C-alpha positions as CSV (number, residue, x, y, z in Angstrom):
1,M,8.5,-2.7,-20.2
2,E,9.7,0.1,-18.0
3,A,9.2,-1.9,-14.8
4,L,11.1,-4.8,-16.4
5,K,14.1,-2.6,-17.2
6,W,14.2,-1.2,-13.7
7,A,13.7,-4.6,-12.0
8,A,16.5,-6.1,-14.2
9,A,18.8,-3.2,-13.3
10,G,17.9,-3.3,-9.6
11,T,18.3,-7.1,-9.2
12,G,21.4,-6.9,-11.4
13,F,22.9,-4.5,-8.8
14,T,22.0,-6.9,-6.0
15,F,23.6,-9.7,-7.9
16,F,26.7,-7.7,-8.5
17,M,26.9,-6.9,-4.7
18,T,26.7,-10.6,-4.0
19,M,29.7,-11.1,-6.2
20,L,31.6,-8.4,-4.4
21,G,30.8,-9.9,-1.1
22,S,31.9,-13.3,-2.3
23,A,35.2,-11.8,-3.3
24,M,35.9,-11.2,0.4
25,V,37.1,-14.9,0.5
26,F,40.3,-13.6,-1.1
27,F,41.0,-11.4,1.8
28,F,40.0,-13.5,4.8
29,R,42.2,-16.2,6.2
30,K,40.5,-19.6,6.2
31,K,40.4,-19.7,10.0
32,D,39.1,-16.2,10.6
33,N,37.0,-15.7,13.6
34,I,33.4,-16.8,13.4
35,N,32.4,-13.3,14.7
36,V,32.8,-12.0,11.1
37,Q,30.2,-14.5,9.9
38,R,27.9,-13.5,12.8
39,I,28.1,-9.9,11.9
40,F,27.4,-10.6,8.2
41,L,24.4,-12.7,8.9
42,G,23.0,-10.4,11.6
43,F,23.4,-7.4,9.3
44,A,21.5,-9.2,6.5
45,A,18.7,-10.1,9.0
46,G,18.4,-6.4,10.1
47,V,18.2,-5.1,6.5
48,M,15.6,-7.6,5.5
49,T,13.4,-6.9,8.5
50,A,13.4,-3.2,8.0
51,A,12.8,-3.6,4.2
52,A,9.8,-6.0,4.9
53,V,8.2,-3.3,7.1
54,W,8.9,0.0,5.4
55,S,9.2,-1.1,1.8
56,L,6.5,-3.8,1.6
57,L,4.0,-4.0,4.5
58,I,3.4,-0.3,4.9
59,P,3.0,0.4,1.1
60,S,0.6,-2.6,1.0
61,I,-1.6,-1.2,3.8
62,E,-1.5,2.4,2.4
63,S,-2.4,1.4,-1.1
64,T,-5.3,-0.7,0.1
65,E,-6.6,2.1,2.3
66,E,-6.3,4.6,-0.6
67,A,-8.5,2.3,-2.7
68,G,-11.1,2.3,0.1
69,G,-10.3,-1.2,1.4
70,I,-9.3,-2.5,4.8
71,G,-5.5,-2.2,5.0
72,W,-4.7,-5.1,7.3
73,I,-6.6,-7.8,5.3
74,P,-4.2,-8.0,2.3
75,A,-1.2,-7.2,4.6
76,A,-1.9,-10.1,6.9
77,G,-3.2,-12.5,4.3
78,G,-0.4,-11.9,1.9
79,F,2.1,-12.1,4.7
80,L,0.9,-15.5,5.8
81,L,0.8,-16.8,2.2
82,G,4.5,-15.7,1.9
83,V,5.4,-17.6,5.0
84,A,3.5,-20.7,3.7
85,F,5.4,-20.4,0.4
86,M,8.8,-20.4,2.1
87,M,7.8,-23.2,4.4
88,L,6.9,-25.3,1.3
89,L,10.3,-24.5,-0.4
90,D,12.0,-25.3,2.9
91,Y,10.3,-28.7,3.0
92,I,10.9,-29.8,-0.6
93,I,14.3,-28.3,-1.5
94,P,17.3,-30.1,0.1
95,H,19.6,-27.7,1.9
96,L,21.9,-27.3,4.9
97,H,22.1,-24.4,7.2
98,I,25.5,-23.0,8.4
99,G,26.5,-24.6,11.7
100,S,24.2,-27.6,11.2
101,D,25.1,-31.2,10.4
102,D,21.6,-32.3,9.5
103,P,20.3,-31.4,6.0
104,E,16.6,-30.3,5.6
105,G,14.2,-30.8,2.8
106,V,13.7,-34.0,0.8
107,K,16.5,-36.6,1.1
108,S,19.3,-36.0,-1.4
109,S,22.7,-37.3,-2.3
110,M,24.0,-33.8,-2.8
111,K,27.3,-32.9,-1.1
112,R,27.5,-30.8,2.0
113,T,28.8,-27.8,-0.1
114,S,25.9,-28.0,-2.5
115,L,23.4,-28.1,0.3
116,L,25.0,-25.0,1.9
117,I,24.7,-23.2,-1.4
118,M,21.1,-24.2,-1.8
119,A,20.3,-22.8,1.7
120,V,21.7,-19.3,0.8
121,T,20.0,-19.5,-2.6
122,L,16.7,-19.8,-0.7
123,H,17.6,-16.6,1.1
124,N,17.9,-14.7,-2.1
125,I,14.5,-15.7,-3.6
126,P,12.5,-13.2,-1.4
127,E,14.9,-10.4,-2.1
128,G,14.5,-10.7,-5.9
129,I,10.7,-10.9,-5.5
130,A,10.7,-7.8,-3.2
131,V,12.8,-5.6,-5.6
132,G,10.8,-6.7,-8.7
133,L,7.4,-6.0,-7.0
134,S,8.6,-2.5,-5.8
135,F,9.4,-1.4,-9.4
136,A,6.2,-3.0,-10.7
137,M,4.1,-1.0,-8.2
138,A,5.9,2.2,-9.3
139,A,5.1,1.5,-12.9
140,Q,1.5,0.7,-12.1
141,Q,1.1,4.0,-10.4
142,G,1.9,6.0,-13.5
143,G,5.6,6.0,-13.0
144,D,5.4,8.0,-9.8
145,P,9.0,9.3,-9.1
146,A,8.5,8.9,-5.4
147,L,7.7,5.2,-5.8
148,Y,10.6,4.6,-8.1
149,T,12.9,6.3,-5.6
150,A,11.5,4.0,-2.9
151,A,12.0,1.0,-5.1
152,L,15.6,2.2,-5.7
153,A,16.1,2.5,-2.0
154,L,15.0,-1.1,-1.5
155,A,17.3,-2.3,-4.3
156,I,20.2,-0.4,-2.7
157,G,19.4,-1.9,0.7
158,M,19.2,-5.4,-0.7
159,G,22.5,-4.8,-2.4
160,I,24.2,-3.6,0.7
161,Q,23.0,-6.7,2.7
162,N,24.0,-9.0,-0.2
163,F,27.6,-7.9,0.2
164,P,28.0,-9.6,3.7
165,E,25.6,-12.4,2.6
166,G,27.9,-13.2,-0.3
167,A,30.9,-13.3,2.1
168,A,28.8,-15.5,4.4
169,V,28.6,-18.1,1.6
170,S,32.2,-18.0,0.2
171,V,34.1,-17.8,3.4
172,P,32.6,-20.9,5.0
173,L,33.1,-22.8,1.7
174,A,36.8,-21.9,1.8
175,Q,36.9,-23.1,5.4
176,D,35.3,-26.4,4.3
177,G,38.3,-27.0,1.9
178,F,37.3,-25.4,-1.3
179,S,39.8,-23.3,-3.2
180,R,39.2,-19.6,-2.9
181,K,38.3,-19.3,-6.6
182,K,35.7,-22.0,-6.4
183,A,34.3,-20.5,-3.1
184,F,34.0,-17.2,-4.9
185,L,32.3,-18.7,-7.9
186,F,29.7,-20.6,-5.8
187,G,29.1,-17.6,-3.6
188,S,28.4,-15.5,-6.6
189,L,26.1,-18.0,-8.3
190,S,23.9,-18.1,-5.2
191,G,22.7,-14.6,-6.1
192,L,21.6,-15.5,-9.6
193,V,18.1,-16.3,-8.4
194,E,17.4,-12.6,-7.6
195,P,17.3,-11.3,-11.2
196,V,15.2,-14.4,-12.2
197,F,12.6,-14.0,-9.4
198,G,12.7,-10.2,-9.7
199,I,11.7,-10.3,-13.4
200,A,9.2,-13.0,-12.8
201,A,7.6,-10.9,-10.1
202,V,7.1,-8.0,-12.5
203,L,5.6,-10.2,-15.1
204,I,3.1,-11.8,-12.6
205,A,2.2,-8.4,-11.1
206,S,1.4,-6.9,-14.5
207,G,-1.2,-9.5,-15.0
208,I,-2.9,-9.2,-11.6
209,Q,-2.5,-5.5,-10.8
210,P,-5.5,-5.3,-8.3
211,F,-3.7,-7.9,-6.1
212,M,-0.5,-5.8,-5.7
213,P,-1.1,-5.2,-2.0
214,W,-1.3,-8.9,-1.5
215,L,1.9,-9.5,-3.5
216,L,3.8,-6.9,-1.5
217,A,2.8,-8.5,1.8
218,F,3.6,-11.9,0.3
219,A,7.2,-10.7,-0.3
220,A,7.3,-9.4,3.2
221,G,6.3,-12.8,4.6
222,T,8.9,-14.6,2.6
223,M,11.6,-12.2,3.9
224,I,10.6,-12.4,7.6
225,Y,10.4,-16.2,7.4
226,V,14.0,-16.3,6.2
227,V,15.1,-13.9,8.9
228,V,13.5,-15.8,11.8
229,E,14.1,-19.3,10.5
230,E,17.6,-19.0,9.3
231,L,19.5,-15.7,9.5
232,I,19.0,-14.8,13.2
233,P,19.7,-18.3,14.5
234,E,22.8,-18.6,12.3
235,A,24.0,-15.1,13.5
236,H,23.8,-16.4,17.1
237,L,25.6,-19.7,16.8
238,G,27.8,-20.5,19.9
239,E,28.4,-18.5,23.0
240,H,28.7,-14.7,23.5
241,S,26.8,-13.9,20.3
242,N,26.0,-10.2,21.1
243,I,28.0,-9.3,18.0
244,G,25.4,-11.0,15.9
245,T,22.7,-8.9,17.6
246,L,24.6,-5.7,17.0
247,G,24.8,-6.7,13.3
248,V,21.0,-7.1,13.2
249,M,20.5,-3.6,14.8
250,A,23.0,-2.0,12.4
251,G,21.3,-3.5,9.3
252,F,17.9,-2.5,10.5
253,V,18.9,1.1,11.2
254,I,20.7,1.5,7.8
255,M,17.8,0.1,5.8
256,M,15.3,2.2,7.8
257,I,17.3,5.4,7.1
258,L,17.6,4.5,3.4
259,D,13.9,3.9,3.0
260,V,12.8,7.0,4.9
261,A,15.4,9.3,3.4
262,L,14.9,8.2,-0.2
263,G,11.3,7.1,0.0
């Protein structure tokens, strides 16, 4: 129960930050420079990359080695399973990436706006899983304060990157003709999957505790897939996209500092 409470609080915070980010639609003009969007997406990519390494893969390897196992086996195996899981979702769920005119996934009659929202909703699934598993691991290790602090650092990092990610949803919706209120609402709703998947991850982990290293690596694989498949390409749309690269670097450094300083 303790892990569920922490996971609910952590993913609730990340959802709240998505709402705050979505509220930026009230402050940006509809034709604001695309560089703002590049920074937001790049920053999210950097945070997720650092979180996948420091908060998920390294703990997966260390916990396996502490139990006398070979660290790279669950790390690599779980990582690849996470990639396969996201590829499956990418294939079956209709969605549309920012800057693209061709929807992906199964054919659907959904409107362009709905497809854009589905794409960002896919981004948020790995984040919810990662936060939930981090708190589940802390609970399984006897409530180790250091592990809870590390899980809290991950939740903070995910929340920080959800702020620009929420804006990256609502601002383009406003540019597509939606009212700012509707753009804010849809941007906020895209983050609802995080509490759902975070709590689900805790429930699953409690039933298969020996496989926690695999689950942590699984979450890392889902996050890196989103970064490489969607966030980084979208952060580098058009020419002279160095600002997107700087966003990636800034996000990576901030998440790394959070994890090391609080972990």
